[in-house]
N, CA, C, O and the ligand as a Tripos MOL2 file, in Angstrom:
@<TRIPOS>MOLECULE
protein
  253   251    64     0     0
PROTEIN
NO_CHARGES

@<TRIPOS>ATOM
      1 N         141.5710  122.3190   55.8970 N.3       1 MET1
      2 CA        141.7910  121.1890   56.8130 C.3       1 MET1
      3 C         143.1540  121.2660   57.4360 C.2       1 MET1
      4 O         144.1700  121.0650   56.7710 O.2       1 MET1
      5 N         143.1740  121.5520   58.6900 N.am      2 ALA2
      6 CA        144.4760  121.7320   59.3810 C.3       2 ALA2
      7 C         145.1210  120.3820   59.6180 C.2       2 ALA2
      8 O         144.4940  119.4160   60.0500 O.2       2 ALA2
      9 N         146.3410  120.3690   59.3270 N.am      3 ALA3
     10 CA        147.0930  119.1160   59.6170 C.3       3 ALA3
     11 C         147.2700  118.9650   61.1130 C.2       3 ALA3
     12 O         147.7740  119.8610   61.7900 O.2       3 ALA3
     13 N         146.8820  117.9140   61.5770 N.am      4 ARG4
     14 CA        147.0140  117.6710   63.0090 C.3       4 ARG4
     15 C         148.4440  117.3510   63.3640 C.2       4 ARG4
     16 O         149.0760  116.4670   62.7850 O.2       4 ARG4
     17 N         148.9160  118.0670   64.2950 N.am      5 LYS5
     18 CA        150.2960  117.8540   64.7270 C.3       5 LYS5
     19 C         150.3580  116.6050   65.5730 C.2       5 LYS5
     20 O         149.7210  116.4760   66.6190 O.2       5 LYS5
     21 N         151.1360  115.7230   65.0770 N.am      6 THR6
     22 CA        151.2510  114.4970   65.8690 C.3       6 THR6
     23 C         152.4580  114.5890   66.7610 C.2       6 THR6
     24 O         153.5750  114.8620   66.3210 O.2       6 THR6
     25 N         152.2100  114.3630   67.9730 N.am      7 THR7
     26 CA        153.2970  114.3770   68.9260 C.3       7 THR7
     27 C         153.8480  112.9880   69.1140 C.2       7 THR7
     28 O         153.1290  112.0610   69.4880 O.2       7 THR7
     29 N         155.1010  112.8560   68.8570 N.am      8 PRO8
     30 CA        155.6990  111.5070   68.9940 C.3       8 PRO8
     31 C         155.5370  111.0420   70.4740 C.2       8 PRO8
     32 O         155.8830  111.7300   71.4350 O.2       8 PRO8
     33 N         155.0180  109.8950   70.5520 N.am      9 ARG9
     34 CA        154.7600  109.3990   71.8680 C.3       9 ARG9
     35 C         156.0700  108.8950   72.4940 C.2       9 ARG9
     36 O         156.7660  108.0690   71.9030 O.2       9 ARG9
     37 N         156.3820  109.3670   73.6200 N.am     10 LYS10
     38 CA        157.5900  108.9210   74.3200 C.3      10 LYS10
     39 C         157.4050  107.4870   74.7750 C.2      10 LYS10
     40 O         156.3690  107.1330   75.3370 O.2      10 LYS10
     41 N         158.3520  106.7130   74.5440 N.am     11 PRO11
     42 CA        158.2570  105.3490   75.0800 C.3      11 PRO11
     43 C         158.1530  105.3900   76.6100 C.2      11 PRO11
     44 O         158.9880  105.9810   77.2950 O.2      11 PRO11
     45 N         157.1500  104.7720   77.0940 N.am     12 ALA12
     46 CA        156.9170  104.8270   78.5510 C.3      12 ALA12
     47 C         158.0770  104.0880   79.2200 C.2      12 ALA12
     48 O         158.5020  102.9980   78.8360 O.2      12 ALA12
     49 N         158.5370  104.7680   80.2330 N.am     13 LYS13
     50 CA        159.6280  104.1490   80.9930 C.3      13 LYS13
     51 C         159.0690  102.9930   81.8250 C.2      13 LYS13
     52 O         158.0990  103.1660   82.5640 O.2      13 LYS13
     53 N         159.6500  101.8770   81.7100 N.am     14 PRO14
     54 CA        159.1410  100.7670   82.5250 C.3      14 PRO14
     55 C         159.3300  101.0480   83.9700 C.2      14 PRO14
     56 O         160.4210  101.4020   84.4170 O.2      14 PRO14
     57 N         158.2550  100.8890   84.7140 N.am     15 GLN15
     58 CA        158.3380  101.1700   86.1370 C.3      15 GLN15
     59 C         158.7890   99.9250   86.9050 C.2      15 GLN15
     60 O         159.0840   99.9760   88.0990 O.2      15 GLN15
     61 N         158.8280   98.8630   86.2110 N.am     16 PHE16
     62 CA        159.2800   97.6490   86.8300 C.3      16 PHE16
     63 C         160.3360   96.9580   86.0070 C.2      16 PHE16
     64 O         160.3650   97.0640   84.7810 O.2      16 PHE16
     65 N         161.1560   96.2860   86.6600 N.am     17 LYS17
     66 CA        162.2160   95.5250   85.9540 C.3      17 LYS17
     67 C         162.1910   94.1120   86.4710 C.2      17 LYS17
     68 O         161.7540   93.8400   87.5890 O.2      17 LYS17
     69 N         162.6640   93.2280   85.6410 N.am     18 PRO18
     70 CA        162.6480   91.8210   86.0460 C.3      18 PRO18
     71 C         163.4680   91.6270   87.3010 C.2      18 PRO18
     72 O         164.5600   92.1740   87.4570 O.2      18 PRO18
     73 N         162.9100   90.8380   88.1800 N.am     19 CYS19
     74 CA        163.5720   90.5780   89.4500 C.3      19 CYS19
     75 C         164.8470   89.7030   89.1990 C.2      19 CYS19
     76 O         164.7530   88.6160   88.6300 O.2      19 CYS19
     77 N         165.9820   90.1820   89.6180 N.am     20 PRO20
     78 CA        167.1940   89.4540   89.3440 C.3      20 PRO20
     79 C         167.2730   88.0410   89.9390 C.2      20 PRO20
     80 O         167.6580   87.1110   89.2300 O.2      20 PRO20
     81 N         166.9270   87.8560   91.1910 N.am     21 PRO21
     82 CA        167.0900   86.5330   91.7650 C.3      21 PRO21
     83 C         166.3220   85.4140   91.0330 C.2      21 PRO21
     84 O         166.8170   84.3000   90.8640 O.2      21 PRO21
     85 N         165.1180   85.7500   90.6160 N.am     22 CYS22
     86 CA        164.3180   84.7040   89.9670 C.3      22 CYS22
     87 C         164.2450   84.8770   88.4540 C.2      22 CYS22
     88 O         163.6440   84.0620   87.7560 O.2      22 CYS22
     89 N         164.8520   85.9280   87.9620 N.am     23 GLY23
     90 CA        164.8710   86.1460   86.5100 C.3      23 GLY23
     91 C         163.4550   86.4410   85.9170 C.2      23 GLY23
     92 O         163.1830   86.1890   84.7430 O.2      23 GLY23
     93 N         162.6140   86.9650   86.7600 N.am     24 GLY24
     94 CA        161.2930   87.3510   86.2530 C.3      24 GLY24
     95 C         160.2430   86.2530   86.3050 C.2      24 GLY24
     96 O         159.1190   86.4300   85.8330 O.2      24 GLY24
     97 N         160.6110   85.1400   86.8690 N.am     25 THR25
     98 CA        159.6350   84.0430   86.9200 C.3      25 THR25
     99 C         158.8020   84.1200   88.1800 C.2      25 THR25
    100 O         157.6830   83.6080   88.2150 O.2      25 THR25
    101 N         159.3230   84.7430   89.2060 N.am     26 GLY26
    102 CA        158.5700   84.8380   90.4370 C.3      26 GLY26
    103 C         158.7690   83.6220   91.3290 C.2      26 GLY26
    104 O         158.2530   83.5410   92.4430 O.2      26 GLY26
    105 N         159.5100   82.7150   90.8130 N.am     27 GLU27
    106 CA        159.7540   81.5150   91.6430 C.3      27 GLU27
    107 C         161.2360   81.1740   91.6840 C.2      27 GLU27
    108 O         161.9810   81.4250   90.7370 O.2      27 GLU27
    109 N         161.6110   80.6360   92.7270 N.am     28 LEU28
    110 CA        163.0070   80.1770   92.8500 C.3      28 LEU28
    111 C         162.9590   78.6610   93.0180 C.2      28 LEU28
    112 O         162.1450   78.1270   93.7710 O.2      28 LEU28
    113 N         163.8240   78.0010   92.3200 N.am     29 THR29
    114 CA        163.8860   76.5780   92.4900 C.3      29 THR29
    115 C         165.1390   76.2440   93.2670 C.2      29 THR29
    116 O         166.2460   76.6300   92.8910 O.2      29 THR29
    117 N         164.9510   75.5300   94.3440 N.am     30 GLU30
    118 CA        166.0780   75.2220   95.1950 C.3      30 GLU30
    119 C         165.9930   73.7770   95.6000 C.2      30 GLU30
    120 O         164.9090   73.1950   95.6270 O.2      30 GLU30
    121 N         167.1410   73.1870   95.9200 N.am     31 PRO31
    122 CA        167.0770   71.8100   96.3450 C.3      31 PRO31
    123 C         166.4220   71.6250   97.6970 C.2      31 PRO31
    124 O         166.6010   72.4370   98.6040 O.2      31 PRO31
    125 N         165.6810   70.5760   97.8200 N.am     32 VAL32
    126 CA        165.0130   70.3170   99.0530 C.3      32 VAL32
    127 C         166.0540   69.8840  100.0760 C.2      32 VAL32
    128 O         166.9070   69.0400   99.8000 O.2      32 VAL32
    129 N         165.9710   70.4560  101.2170 N.am     33 ARG33
    130 CA        166.9790   70.1300  102.2500 C.3      33 ARG33
    131 C         166.2650   69.3550  103.3490 C.2      33 ARG33
    132 O         165.1160   69.6390  103.6880 O.2      33 ARG33
    133 N         166.9460   68.4060  103.8760 N.am     34 VAL34
    134 CA        166.3950   67.6590  104.9890 C.3      34 VAL34
    135 C         167.2550   67.8370  106.1980 C.2      34 VAL34
    136 O         168.4430   68.1410  106.0800 O.2      34 VAL34
    137 N         166.6880   67.6570  107.3460 N.am     35 GLY35
    138 CA        167.4520   67.7820  108.5570 C.3      35 GLY35
    139 C         167.4000   69.1790  109.1310 C.2      35 GLY35
    140 O         166.7780   70.0820  108.5730 O.2      35 GLY35
    141 N         168.0560   69.3320  110.2380 N.am     36 ARG36
    142 CA        168.0430   70.5940  110.9370 C.3      36 ARG36
    143 C         168.9110   71.6280  110.2370 C.2      36 ARG36
    144 O         169.7950   71.3030  109.4450 O.2      36 ARG36
    145 N         168.6290   72.8710  110.5550 N.am     37 GLY37
    146 CA        169.4460   73.9420  110.0290 C.3      37 GLY37
    147 C         169.5910   73.9280  108.5340 C.2      37 GLY37
    148 O         168.5960   73.8560  107.8130 O.2      37 GLY37
    149 N         170.7800   73.9930  108.0680 N.am     38 LYS38
    150 CA        171.0230   74.0030  106.6170 C.3      38 LYS38
    151 C         170.6530   72.6700  106.0210 C.2      38 LYS38
    152 O         170.1920   72.5790  104.8840 O.2      38 LYS38
    153 N         170.8660   71.6280  106.8190 N.am     39 GLY39
    154 CA        170.4970   70.3120  106.4080 C.3      39 GLY39
    155 C         171.3170   69.8040  105.2400 C.2      39 GLY39
    156 O         172.3700   70.3410  104.8960 O.2      39 GLY39
    157 N         170.8070   68.7810  104.6660 N.am     40 ARG40
    158 CA        171.4760   68.1610  103.5450 C.3      40 ARG40
    159 C         170.6320   68.2970  102.3180 C.2      40 ARG40
    160 O         169.4530   67.9410  102.3170 O.2      40 ARG40
    161 N         171.2270   68.8100  101.2730 N.am     41 ALA41
    162 CA        170.4810   68.9910  100.0310 C.3      41 ALA41
    163 C         170.2180   67.6480   99.3990 C.2      41 ALA41
    164 O         171.1000   66.7930   99.3220 O.2      41 ALA41
    165 N         169.0070   67.4750   98.9530 N.am     42 THR42
    166 CA        168.6530   66.2520   98.2630 C.3      42 THR42
    167 C         168.5590   66.5030   96.7650 C.2      42 THR42
    168 O         168.7210   67.6320   96.3020 O.2      42 THR42
    169 N         168.3010   65.4680   96.0360 N.am     43 ASP43
    170 CA        168.2310   65.6370   94.5940 C.3      43 ASP43
    171 C         166.8960   66.2810   94.1840 C.2      43 ASP43
    172 O         166.7250   66.7410   93.0560 O.2      43 ASP43
    173 N         165.9840   66.2950   95.1200 N.am     44 GLN44
    174 CA        164.6490   66.8780   94.7880 C.3      44 GLN44
    175 C         164.7610   68.3690   94.7680 C.2      44 GLN44
    176 O         165.4850   68.9800   95.5550 O.2      44 GLN44
    177 N         164.0220   68.9430   93.8420 N.am     45 MET45
    178 CA        163.9990   70.3470   93.7290 C.3      45 MET45
    179 C         162.5820   70.8290   94.0850 C.2      45 MET45
    180 O         161.5890   70.1860   93.7460 O.2      45 MET45
    181 N         162.5180   71.9300   94.7480 N.am     46 GLN46
    182 CA        161.2330   72.4900   95.0380 C.3      46 GLN46
    183 C         161.2310   73.9620   94.6400 C.2      46 GLN46
    184 O         162.2500   74.6500   94.6900 O.2      46 GLN46
    185 N         160.0810   74.4010   94.2570 N.am     47 SER47
    186 CA        160.0100   75.7820   93.8460 C.3      47 SER47
    187 C         159.3720   76.5580   94.9960 C.2      47 SER47
    188 O         158.4290   76.1000   95.6420 O.2      47 SER47
    189 N         159.9100   77.7240   95.2200 N.am     48 ALA48
    190 CA        159.4030   78.5750   96.2760 C.3      48 ALA48
    191 C         159.1690   79.9340   95.6850 C.2      48 ALA48
    192 O         159.8090   80.3370   94.7130 O.2      48 ALA48
    193 N         158.2220   80.6440   96.3010 N.am     49 VAL49
    194 CA        157.9790   82.0190   95.8600 C.3      49 VAL49
    195 C         159.2390   82.8780   96.1110 C.2      49 VAL49
    196 O         159.8040   82.8720   97.2040 O.2      49 VAL49
    197 N         159.6350   83.5730   95.1250 N.am     50 CYS50
    198 CA        160.7830   84.4460   95.2890 C.3      50 CYS50
    199 C         160.5220   85.4970   96.3080 C.2      50 CYS50
    200 O         159.5170   86.2050   96.2570 O.2      50 CYS50
    201 N         161.4690   85.6030   97.2760 N.am     51 SER51
    202 CA        161.2990   86.6160   98.3320 C.3      51 SER51
    203 C         161.6360   87.9930   97.8950 C.2      51 SER51
    204 O         161.4030   88.9690   98.6080 O.2      51 SER51
    205 N         162.1990   88.0750   96.6940 N.am     52 GLY52
    206 CA        162.5530   89.4470   96.2030 C.3      52 GLY52
    207 C         161.3630   90.1400   95.5790 C.2      52 GLY52
    208 O         161.2370   91.3620   95.6560 O.2      52 GLY52
    209 N         160.5070   89.3790   94.9740 N.am     53 CYS53
    210 CA        159.3840   90.0010   94.2760 C.3      53 CYS53
    211 C         158.0700   89.4180   94.7160 C.2      53 CYS53
    212 O         157.0130   89.8920   94.2990 O.2      53 CYS53
    213 N         158.1080   88.4120   95.5380 N.am     54 TRP54
    214 CA        156.9420   87.7360   96.0560 C.3      54 TRP54
    215 C         156.0450   87.2050   94.9290 C.2      54 TRP54
    216 O         154.8210   87.3230   94.9670 O.2      54 TRP54
    217 N         156.6970   86.6240   93.9430 N.am     55 GLY55
    218 CA        155.9510   85.9430   92.9310 C.3      55 GLY55
    219 C         155.5480   86.7620   91.7460 C.2      55 GLY55
    220 O         155.0080   86.2130   90.7860 O.2      55 GLY55
    221 N         155.7840   88.0480   91.7670 N.am     56 SER56
    222 CA        155.4170   88.8730   90.6360 C.3      56 SER56
    223 C         156.4140   88.8060   89.5260 C.2      56 SER56
    224 O         156.0740   88.9990   88.3590 O.2      56 SER56
    225 N         157.6430   88.5330   89.8770 N.am     57 GLY57
    226 CA        158.6760   88.4800   88.8550 C.3      57 GLY57
    227 C         159.2100   89.8470   88.4900 C.2      57 GLY57
    228 O         160.0930   89.9800   87.6430 O.2      57 GLY57
    229 N         158.6650   90.8610   89.1390 N.am     58 GLU58
    230 CA        159.1000   92.2420   88.8320 C.3      58 GLU58
    231 C         159.3850   92.9280   90.1190 C.2      58 GLU58
    232 O         158.7830   92.6540   91.1580 O.2      58 GLU58
    233 N         160.3270   93.8350   90.0230 N.am     59 ILE59
    234 CA        160.5670   94.7370   91.2000 C.3      59 ILE59
    235 C         160.4970   96.1420   90.6680 C.2      59 ILE59
    236 O         160.7720   96.3940   89.4950 O.2      59 ILE59
    237 N         160.1280   97.0490   91.5320 N.am     60 PRO60
    238 CA        160.0190   98.4330   91.0920 C.3      60 PRO60
    239 C         161.3780   98.9710   90.5950 C.2      60 PRO60
    240 O         162.4050   98.7750   91.2450 O.2      60 PRO60
    241 N         161.3650   99.6290   89.4710 N.am     61 ALA61
    242 CA        162.5830  100.2230   88.9930 C.3      61 ALA61
    243 C         162.9650  101.4120   89.8860 C.2      61 ALA61
    244 O         162.1130  102.0760   90.4760 O.2      61 ALA61
    245 N         164.2320  101.6410   89.9570 N.am     62 ASP62
    246 CA        164.6560  102.6640   90.9070 C.3      62 ASP62
    247 C         164.3620  104.0490   90.3920 C.2      62 ASP62
    248 O         163.9750  104.9370   91.1510 O.2      62 ASP62
    249 N         164.5450  104.2350   89.1030 N.am     63 ASP63
    250 CA        164.3320  105.5890   88.6140 C.3      63 ASP63
    251 C         163.1590  105.6650   87.6360 C.2      63 ASP63
    252 O         162.8460  106.7430   87.1300 O.2      63 ASP63
    253 ZN        161.8120   87.4650   92.1510 Zn       64 ZN64
@<TRIPOS>BOND
     1     1     2 1
     2     2     3 1
     3     3     4 2
     4     3     5 am
     5     5     6 1
     6     6     7 1
     7     7     8 2
     8     7     9 am
     9     9    10 1
    10    10    11 1
    11    11    12 2
    12    11    13 am
    13    13    14 1
    14    14    15 1
    15    15    16 2
    16    15    17 am
    17    17    18 1
    18    18    19 1
    19    19    20 2
    20    19    21 am
    21    21    22 1
    22    22    23 1
    23    23    24 2
    24    23    25 am
    25    25    26 1
    26    26    27 1
    27    27    28 2
    28    27    29 am
    29    29    30 1
    30    30    31 1
    31    31    32 2
    32    31    33 am
    33    33    34 1
    34    34    35 1
    35    35    36 2
    36    35    37 am
    37    37    38 1
    38    38    39 1
    39    39    40 2
    40    39    41 am
    41    41    42 1
    42    42    43 1
    43    43    44 2
    44    43    45 am
    45    45    46 1
    46    46    47 1
    47    47    48 2
    48    47    49 am
    49    49    50 1
    50    50    51 1
    51    51    52 2
    52    51    53 am
    53    53    54 1
    54    54    55 1
    55    55    56 2
    56    55    57 am
    57    57    58 1
    58    58    59 1
    59    59    60 2
    60    59    61 am
    61    61    62 1
    62    62    63 1
    63    63    64 2
    64    63    65 am
    65    65    66 1
    66    66    67 1
    67    67    68 2
    68    67    69 am
    69    69    70 1
    70    70    71 1
    71    71    72 2
    72    71    73 am
    73    73    74 1
    74    74    75 1
    75    75    76 2
    76    75    77 am
    77    77    78 1
    78    78    79 1
    79    79    80 2
    80    79    81 am
    81    81    82 1
    82    82    83 1
    83    83    84 2
    84    83    85 am
    85    85    86 1
    86    86    87 1
    87    87    88 2
    88    87    89 am
    89    89    90 1
    90    90    91 1
    91    91    92 2
    92    91    93 am
    93    93    94 1
    94    94    95 1
    95    95    96 2
    96    95    97 am
    97    97    98 1
    98    98    99 1
    99    99   100 2
   100    99   101 am
   101   101   102 1
   102   102   103 1
   103   103   104 2
   104   103   105 am
   105   105   106 1
   106   106   107 1
   107   107   108 2
   108   107   109 am
   109   109   110 1
   110   110   111 1
   111   111   112 2
   112   111   113 am
   113   113   114 1
   114   114   115 1
   115   115   116 2
   116   115   117 am
   117   117   118 1
   118   118   119 1
   119   119   120 2
   120   119   121 am
   121   121   122 1
   122   122   123 1
   123   123   124 2
   124   123   125 am
   125   125   126 1
   126   126   127 1
   127   127   128 2
   128   127   129 am
   129   129   130 1
   130   130   131 1
   131   131   132 2
   132   131   133 am
   133   133   134 1
   134   134   135 1
   135   135   136 2
   136   135   137 am
   137   137   138 1
   138   138   139 1
   139   139   140 2
   140   139   141 am
   141   141   142 1
   142   142   143 1
   143   143   144 2
   144   143   145 am
   145   145   146 1
   146   146   147 1
   147   147   148 2
   148   147   149 am
   149   149   150 1
   150   150   151 1
   151   151   152 2
   152   151   153 am
   153   153   154 1
   154   154   155 1
   155   155   156 2
   156   155   157 am
   157   157   158 1
   158   158   159 1
   159   159   160 2
   160   159   161 am
   161   161   162 1
   162   162   163 1
   163   163   164 2
   164   163   165 am
   165   165   166 1
   166   166   167 1
   167   167   168 2
   168   167   169 am
   169   169   170 1
   170   170   171 1
   171   171   172 2
   172   171   173 am
   173   173   174 1
   174   174   175 1
   175   175   176 2
   176   175   177 am
   177   177   178 1
   178   178   179 1
   179   179   180 2
   180   179   181 am
   181   181   182 1
   182   182   183 1
   183   183   184 2
   184   183   185 am
   185   185   186 1
   186   186   187 1
   187   187   188 2
   188   187   189 am
   189   189   190 1
   190   190   191 1
   191   191   192 2
   192   191   193 am
   193   193   194 1
   194   194   195 1
   195   195   196 2
   196   195   197 am
   197   197   198 1
   198   198   199 1
   199   199   200 2
   200   199   201 am
   201   201   202 1
   202   202   203 1
   203   203   204 2
   204   203   205 am
   205   205   206 1
   206   206   207 1
   207   207   208 2
   208   207   209 am
   209   209   210 1
   210   210   211 1
   211   211   212 2
   212   211   213 am
   213   213   214 1
   214   214   215 1
   215   215   216 2
   216   215   217 am
   217   217   218 1
   218   218   219 1
   219   219   220 2
   220   219   221 am
   221   221   222 1
   222   222   223 1
   223   223   224 2
   224   223   225 am
   225   225   226 1
   226   226   227 1
   227   227   228 2
   228   227   229 am
   229   229   230 1
   230   230   231 1
   231   231   232 2
   232   231   233 am
   233   233   234 1
   234   234   235 1
   235   235   236 2
   236   235   237 am
   237   237   238 1
   238   238   239 1
   239   239   240 2
   240   239   241 am
   241   241   242 1
   242   242   243 1
   243   243   244 2
   244   243   245 am
   245   245   246 1
   246   246   247 1
   247   247   248 2
   248   247   249 am
   249   249   250 1
   250   250   251 1
   251   251   252 2
@<TRIPOS>SUBSTRUCTURE
     1 MET1         2 RESIDUE 1 A MET
     2 ALA2         6 RESIDUE 1 A ALA
     3 ALA3        10 RESIDUE 1 A ALA
     4 ARG4        14 RESIDUE 1 A ARG
     5 LYS5        18 RESIDUE 1 A LYS
     6 THR6        22 RESIDUE 1 A THR
     7 THR7        26 RESIDUE 1 A THR
     8 PRO8        30 RESIDUE 1 A PRO
     9 ARG9        34 RESIDUE 1 A ARG
    10 LYS10       38 RESIDUE 1 A LYS
    11 PRO11       42 RESIDUE 1 A PRO
    12 ALA12       46 RESIDUE 1 A ALA
    13 LYS13       50 RESIDUE 1 A LYS
    14 PRO14       54 RESIDUE 1 A PRO
    15 GLN15       58 RESIDUE 1 A GLN
    16 PHE16       62 RESIDUE 1 A PHE
    17 LYS17       66 RESIDUE 1 A LYS
    18 PRO18       70 RESIDUE 1 A PRO
    19 CYS19       74 RESIDUE 1 A CYS
    20 PRO20       78 RESIDUE 1 A PRO
    21 PRO21       82 RESIDUE 1 A PRO
    22 CYS22       86 RESIDUE 1 A CYS
    23 GLY23       90 RESIDUE 1 A GLY
    24 GLY24       94 RESIDUE 1 A GLY
    25 THR25       98 RESIDUE 1 A THR
    26 GLY26      102 RESIDUE 1 A GLY
    27 GLU27      106 RESIDUE 1 A GLU
    28 LEU28      110 RESIDUE 1 A LEU
    29 THR29      114 RESIDUE 1 A THR
    30 GLU30      118 RESIDUE 1 A GLU
    31 PRO31      122 RESIDUE 1 A PRO
    32 VAL32      126 RESIDUE 1 A VAL
    33 ARG33      130 RESIDUE 1 A ARG
    34 VAL34      134 RESIDUE 1 A VAL
    35 GLY35      138 RESIDUE 1 A GLY
    36 ARG36      142 RESIDUE 1 A ARG
    37 GLY37      146 RESIDUE 1 A GLY
    38 LYS38      150 RESIDUE 1 A LYS
    39 GLY39      154 RESIDUE 1 A GLY
    40 ARG40      158 RESIDUE 1 A ARG
    41 ALA41      162 RESIDUE 1 A ALA
    42 THR42      166 RESIDUE 1 A THR
    43 ASP43      170 RESIDUE 1 A ASP
    44 GLN44      174 RESIDUE 1 A GLN
    45 MET45      178 RESIDUE 1 A MET
    46 GLN46      182 RESIDUE 1 A GLN
    47 SER47      186 RESIDUE 1 A SER
    48 ALA48      190 RESIDUE 1 A ALA
    49 VAL49      194 RESIDUE 1 A VAL
    50 CYS50      198 RESIDUE 1 A CYS
    51 SER51      202 RESIDUE 1 A SER
    52 GLY52      206 RESIDUE 1 A GLY
    53 CYS53      210 RESIDUE 1 A CYS
    54 TRP54      214 RESIDUE 1 A TRP
    55 GLY55      218 RESIDUE 1 A GLY
    56 SER56      222 RESIDUE 1 A SER
    57 GLY57      226 RESIDUE 1 A GLY
    58 GLU58      230 RESIDUE 1 A GLU
    59 ILE59      234 RESIDUE 1 A ILE
    60 PRO60      238 RESIDUE 1 A PRO
    61 ALA61      242 RESIDUE 1 A ALA
    62 ASP62      246 RESIDUE 1 A ASP
    63 ASP63      250 RESIDUE 1 A ASP
    64 ZN64       253 GROUP 0 **** ****
């Protein structure tokens, strides 16, 4: 009975990394602004889809 050579499995390199702006949540929480342009920030917070990862919370790793 031949001993089967076990090849150590290399840890797969993650192809994605957590998106920095949203911290991997895929959402950004920002104060609701009223008025034109930058407007005035209110106490209300709204969540918006992160424009860095578009809600996935991950961005492709560079290498
Ligand atoms: Zn993001």
